N, C-alpha and C positions, 0 to 999 in steps of 0.2 A: 511505433510498431503496431501493425495490424493485429487483431485478435487471433487470427489463424496463425500468424507468425509466433505470437506468444505461446499458443498451445503447442506448436511444434517444438519450440525451444524447451518447454516444460517436459515434453515427452523425451527429448534427447537427453536432458539433464538427468531424468529418472533412470535412463539406461546407464549413464555414467556412474550414478550412485549404486546401481545394482552390481556393476563390475567391482566396485570397492568392497561390497559385502562378500562377493564370491571370493575375492582375493584373500580375505581373512581366514577362510576355511580350505585353502588350497591343499591338495594332496599330490602324491607322486603316482597316482593311478594313470596308467597308460605309458609310463616312461620305462624303457628297457634298461636295466642296470645290472652290473655284475653282482652276484650273490656271494655272501661270506667274505672272510678276509678282514673284517673290521667289526669290532665289538662296540656298538654305539652305547653311550651312557648319558646320564644327566649332565647338564652344564652348570657348574657352580663358579668355576674360576676361569677367567678369560685373560689371555695375553694379547697385547697389541704392539706391533713393532712399527715404529715410525710415528713421531709426535708432531707431525705437520697438521694442517687443517683437518684432513680426513681422519688421520689416526687419533688425534686428540678428540675429535667429535665422536668417533666410534667408542673410544674408551669412556668418555663422559656419559654417553647414553647407556652403555652396558652397566656402569656403576649405578646410574640412576634407576635402572631396572632391577637392582638387587644383586648383581654379580660382584664377586671380588675381582678386581682388575689390576693388572700390572702393565704399565705403559713404558716402553723402552725406546730410547734413541741413543745414538753414540755420542751426541753432543750434549753436555749438561745444560747449555743455554736452551736447546731445543726442548728438552724435557721440562724445563722451567716454564717455557712459553706454552707448552701443551697443558700443563696443570693450570696455568693462569687462564687459558682459554676455557677449560672445563669450569673453572670457578665463575667466569663471566657468564657462561651459558646458564649455570644454575642460578646465579643472581638475577639474571633476566627473567627466568621462569618464576622466581619468587615474586618479583615485581608485578608480573602478569597474573599472579594468583594461581599458577599452575603447579607450584611446588611450595611446601612449607619450609621454613628455616631449618626445622629439625630434619626434614628429609634431605635438604642440601648438605647439612653437616654430616649426615650418615653416608651420603654418596661420596663425599670427599674423603671420609675415613676409609671407604672401600677402595679408593683409587691410589695405588702405590706407583712410584716411578723408579726407574733405574737406568743406568748407562751400561749395565752388564746383562747377564741372563738370570739374575736372582729371581727365583719364584716361578720361572717358566717351566721347570720340570714338573710342577704340580698342576699346570693348566689343562683344562678339558678342551678348550678351543684356543688356537693361536691364529690371529688375523694379521697378515702382512699388509701394510699400508704405506709403502715407500714410493719413491719415484717410479713413474711409468716407463720402465726400461727393462728389457728382457734380461740383459746381462746382470744387472744389479739384483733383480728379483731371483734369478737362478742361484746366484751366490748366497743370497740371504736364506733361501729355502734349504740349501745344503747345510748352512750353519744351524738353522732351526732343527733339522733332522738329528743333530748331535745332542740336543738338549731336551727335545719333546719326548714324552713318554709314548709307548707304542699305540695306545688307544686314544691319543689326542687327535682331534679333528684339526686339519691344517687348511686355512682359507686365505685367498688373495682378494684384496679389494680392487684389483685391476678393473679398469673401466672398458678395456678394449682388447687386451692381449689374450689369445687362446691359452688355456691352462697348460696344454701339452708343451708349449714353448718355454714355460717357466719352471718346469720340474727337472732337476738334475737326477742322475741315476740313483743317488742315495735316498731319494724320497719315494715312498710307496704311493703310487697314484690312486690307490683305492681309498685313501683317507683324505684326499684333496678335493676341495670345492672352491668355487668363486663366490664371494659375498660382496657384490658391488653395491655399497651404500651410496646415497646421493647427498649432496651438500646443500644446505646445512643438515647434518644427520638428525638433529633434534626436531626438525620440522618436516622433513621429507618422508612420506610413509613407505616409499618403494625400496625394496632390495631385490636386485636381480640375483637369483640363486643359480650359479653356473655349474653344470654337470659336465665333467670331463669324460673322455672316452673310457678311462679306467675307474671312475668314481663308483664305489660300491653302494648298494641300496642302504646299508647301515649308515654310511657316512652321509648320504643324501637325506635320510630321515632325521638324523641328528641335527644336520644343518637347518632343515625345515622347522623342526621343533624349536631350535634356538632362535631362529629369526622371528617366528610367530610369538615366542615368549618375550621378545623385545618390542612387541606391539607394532611390528612392521608388517607390511603386505608384500609377500614375495611373489615374483613372477619367475617361473622356472625356465631356464634357457640352456640349450646345448652350447658347449664351448665352441666358439667360432669368432672370427675377427669382429670386434665391435659389439658382439652379442646383439641385443635388440635396440636399446635406446641410443647408445653412442653411434651405432651404424646408421640408423634412420635419421637421427638428428644431424649428423655431420654430412650426410649426403644433402640434406636440406640447407645447411649453412653454406656448404660449398656452392650450391646452386644459387643462393642469394649473393654470394661474392661474385659469381660469374655475371649476374645481372648488373652488379655494381661496376664490374669491369666494362660492361657494355654501355655504361653511361647513366644508369639509373641512380639518382642521388641518394645519399644516406637517408635524408629526411623523407623522401617520397617512398622509398622501399620499406622502411620500418613503419611508416604511417599506414601503408597498405595492409601490412600484417596485423597491426594493432586493430585496425578497422574490422578485419576479418574475425577478430576475437581473441587473438593471442595477447597475453599480458605484456609482452615485450617483443620488439622487432628483432630480426636475426643479427643485424650488425651491432645493435646495443648488447645483445646476448654474447656475441663474440668478445666485446670489450670486457664484459663481466667475467667471462671464463678466462680471458687472457688471449691476446692476439698470438703470443708465442705458443701457448698450449694448443690453440686451435690450429695453427699452422703445423705443429708437430703431428696432431691427429690426422690432419689432411694428408700428410706424408704417409702415415700408417695406412690409411684407407686406400691411397693410390698404390701402395705396395701390395696390399691384400686383394684389391679388386682392379687389377690392371685392365685397361681397355674400357672399363665402365665408369671409373671414377676419374674424370678429367679435372685435375687439380687446378683451382684458381690460384693465381699468383698475387692476389690482392693482399693477403696477410703478409706474405714474404716482402712485398714492397713497403708495407707499413713498418715492419721490423727493421728493414734497411734504414728507414728514417728515424729509428729509435722509438717507435710508437708501439707500446705493448698493451694498451687498454687501461682499464681502471685497476691500479695496484695500490693497495693500502688506502683506498678511499679517494685517491686523486690520481691524475695522470691524463694520458691522451691516447686515442686510437682512432677509430671512426668518429668518436666523440671527444670533446674536451670535458674532463670531469673535475668537479670541485665538490667533494663530499658526495652527497646523493644527487646533486644537480648535474645535468649533462646537456651539452649543445653540440650539434654537428660540427666537426672539426673543419674549419675553413681551409686548413693546410692540405687537406686531402679531397675536398669537394669542389675545388675550383674548376669550373667548366662542366660540372656534372649537370644533368638535365633529367627529364623523365624518360628519355629514350622512346617517347611516343607510346608508352604502355600505361594503361589505366590501372588504378588500384585493383580492380577485379581481375584483370589479366595477370598482374604480378602475383596476387595471392593464388590464383588457380595454377600458375606455372610451378610455384613452389610446393603447393599441396600435392600436385601430381607427382613430384619427385618423392615425397614422403610416402604416398600411397603405393607407388611402384616398389619402393624398397621394403616397406612393411609387408606387402604381399609376397615378395621374394623370401623374406624371413619365415613366414608361415609355410610357404611351399617347401622350403629347405628343411623344415623341422627345427629351426632355431627356437621357436616357441610352439606350443601345442595347438594354439587356436588364434583366430582373429581377435577374440575377446581378450586373450592375454596380451596381444600386441597393443590393443586399444587401451587397456588399463595401464600398461607400462608407460605409454606416451602421455596419457592423461596425468598420471601421478609423478612421473619422472622428468617429463619434458615440458609440461605446461600446456599441452593441447587443450583448447577451450572446451570445458565440460558442456557448455550449452549446445555443442554440436554432437555430443554423445560419445564420440570416439572416432578416430581417423578412418578406420575401415568400415565401421558402422555408417558413418556419414557418407563415405564414398559409395557404398552399396545402395544406400537409400536414394542417392541422386543419380544412379546409373540408369 
């Protein structure tokens, strides 16, 4: 790398670091919210509904940060798995020297589990973290409304669904926010704090204090399909699948994006997320953005062949997985080629899709600024910090 290139990279990385610092002190200045109707208070006790990967991760992190936590799932086996996952997370932190044995034992003592609603009536915050399905979430929030006290903050960990679609009439929208944590919760600094049309200032301020108290860096978003990260990321992943449909091989496509600076190529990322999950979100994006989101059929074809990506450390999708190792799946790459596209052209086409969608999010007021969009994609999607931030990079090269 030339000296001038190294200097430019240092300057861009410094900009990315500055965005991280700014996120730690984020406020609600400039956001128009309903006044009154919700008495915000301190958060001591947290309820989490859904003991899957995200629910267990949120519960474990809240307990580690000093909150009393109750984790609920309707299946005893799911609750047991959730507590076991929390224990594994803590044990890993102890091994890495980031947690003492005493702190681990104290966190586990603060983490209660239930298959009923025991303890939820005293929670200050209740976080829903179940399947990403409108009908299921609406039914759950209706049930939560019967047990939550009037001044409890209600939050959804949805990654893409507008809050307004999740709230039944029984729920006061003034006390509802979205808190979209990223996986793994213990390592990802970003939380998208989602403000619905009816969210009151008191609820938003309580959610912001709670999030920052968890040592997370929130980016504030208006409720809209996909919010910021899911929307921009899945437009990009869909565009990558469309290139694959055109004949660009798995290996060539992912290598081009890694060479550009991303830690992982888009097709490998789809395998990690799950081909089934990705295809579902593609369907949601096509529903919410008709005419603009031209859905690739690549994931649907893989699912028809029984290929869901990496599940439980092994499996197959665009790649064949064995533990942490992966190799392009010959069953789906036969006849693939480069389609005459250089790595530079591939990267520029995909980055152009991301830039366009991120700019739309800023223009629509989904986020307050380009800096907010850049930080969210740096910390939540893995955009290469050496380039400073997606829109920062795009503006400098314009």
